[in-house]
N, C-alpha and C positions, 0 to 999 in steps of 0.2 A: 503493499500499499504505499503510495507517495506521501510526501511530507504535507502537502495541502489537505489530503484527506485525512490524515491523523489529526492534523489541527482542527478540522472541522469537526470530526467527531469528538473531540476533547471539548471544543467550544459549546456544542450543543447540549452537553450534559449540564452546562450552566443556564441554559435559556429556560426561562419560566414557562415559554409556550411550547416547549417541546417535552413530550411525555414519551419514556421509552418502556417497551416490554411490560414486565410485570407492574411497573409503576401505574399502567393505565387500567388494570383490571378493577382497582378499588373504585374507580370513577364510573363502572358500568351502572347506567341508569340514573346517574346523577353528574353528568357532564355539565349540563346548563346551570344547575344550582351549585355545585362544589368546585368547578374549574372556572367558569365564566361569570357566576355569581349573578345570575339572572334567570329568567324562565323563557327565554327567547328560542324559536325554532333552530334545530341543528341540521347541518347540511354536511355532507361528506365528500371529499374528492379522493378516489381511489387511485392508487398508483400516481400519486401526486407530482413526482419528481421534484424539480426546483420550486414548486407551489406557486406557479404563476396563476393558476386558475383561482385557487384558493385565496390568495392575497387580493386578485383584482376583484373577486366576487365580494369579499369583505369590505372593501372599499365602497363598492356600490352599495351594499346593504348593511349598514352598521347595527341594524335592529334584528340581524340574524347572526348565529354563532357557525363558524365554519372550521372544520378539521380535515386537514389534509394527511393521508395516510400513504405511508412509503416504508420499506425496510432500509433503504440507502440512506444513512444519516448525512453522508457529504452532500447529497441533493437537497435534503430537507434544510440543511443549514440556511441555504440561499433564501428560501422563503421565510424562514424563521426571523433570520437576521434583518429581512427587509420590514417584516411587522414590528420588530422591536424599534427599529430606527425611525419608522414613520409613526410609532405609537397608535398600532392597530390593535385594539384590544380584543376584538371578536375573532381572533385567529389562533388556531392552536394547531400543532402537528403530532401526530402518534406514529412512532417507529415500530412498526409490527408487521408480520407476515399477514396479508389480506384474509388468507384461509383461516385465520384465527379469529376473525371479526365478531363471532358471537360471545367470545370471552370478554369483550370490551364494550358492547352495546346491548342493552335491553330490548325486549320487544316493544315496537312502535316508538322507540326513541328518537328516530331519525326522520326528518321531514322530506329529504330529497338526497339522491346521490349522483354524482358526476364521475364518469369514467373517461379520463381524457388521454388519448394516445398510449393505450396499454401495449404491452407486447402480444401481437397476435397469436403467438405459439402456433406457427404455420403447420408444424408436423402433426399428423393424424394422431401419433402417439401421446401427443400434449394437449390433445384437445379438452381434457378436463381442467386444464390450467388456464384455458381462456377465462376472462373475468366475466363474460356472459354465458358461460356454461351452465349446465343444470344445476350442479352443485353450488355455485356462487349465486345463482338467481334464488335458490332455496334461502341462503343466508340474507339476501336482501329483503326478500319477503317477509322474513322474521323481524327485522330491525325497522322496516320503513312503517310509517303511519298508513292508515287506509287511503288509498289513491295517490301516494307518494310517487314522484315520477324518477325514473333513471334516464340519464342523459349518457350517450355515448358519442364521442368525437374520435375518429380514427382516419388515418390515411390508408389503412388496409381494407382493401375492397373484400377479401377473404372474411376478414372479421366481421364486416357490415352484412354480408350476405348470410354468414353463420347465425348472426343474431337475430336477422330477420326470420331465418328458418325456425329458431327457438321460439321466438315470439308467437309465430304460427302454430308451432307444436305445442305450446302449453297454453295457448288461448289467452294470450296477454293482449293488452290494448295499445296499439300504436297511435301516438298523437301527431308525430312529425317524422318524415322519413326522407332523407334526400341524399343522393349519391355524389352531390357536387355543391356543398354548403354555400361557395361564395358566388354561385351562379343561381341561386335559389333567392325567394323572398324571405328566407328566414334568418339571415344573418344580421341580427340586430347588435345593440352594444354588448350583451353578454356572450352570444354565440361568436362574436368577433375578436373576443380575448384570445390572445395567441400564445401559445407555449413555445418554448425554446425549440422543441423537436418540430412542432407545426410551422414555425417559421423556415425551418430547413426544408421540410417537405414542399412548402408553398414555393420556394426559390427554385425548386426543381420541376415546378408546375404539375405538381401532384394533387389530384382532387381530393377534397376532404369530405369524409362521409359523416353524416348526423343522424341520430335516432333519438327520440324521445318517446318512452313507453312507460307503462305502468302494470300492475297487476289486476287493476279492475277500472 
């Protein structure tokens, strides 16, 4: 591991807006009350990377709590540091493996989920690791409030098509579906937030897929 990564890992242990591994389990069911000290809705960004979506959404909606989730602490460092420097109190970052989500959030504790440019896991053998596979969707259904939406932004046509098939297979509700977000009428201020990776994809003329769906 490089010196910068080691430094960032060391720094986030002192960040009040970063919760790591076992420390997050005691907040299950009490994120708003005990961490954010309010009763505001809670929105998650899964596989948040550098936290661009988490931080930008928090800027737009100070009355909502946002948690970016990723396992790579050196990436989380950037978003967490920005939130501290800009004094954005409604942002937190949780360093865990996403497959352990149910250890950290109670039933119906979450209002909305964003999945932004996850690893599409293109190999057939890794299908279960896709963040919109059945096993992950089962987790999301448990933690989401009734009607809570899931947003997927991805450059992967494979993941987009796979997710559409899952929605149909499971009888979920599609609210928005587009294979080319920036040529669609849906690219508002929220959907136009661009992550580090999205900017790279767009520079290579890659289309961006977007889905908004829910369990009912």
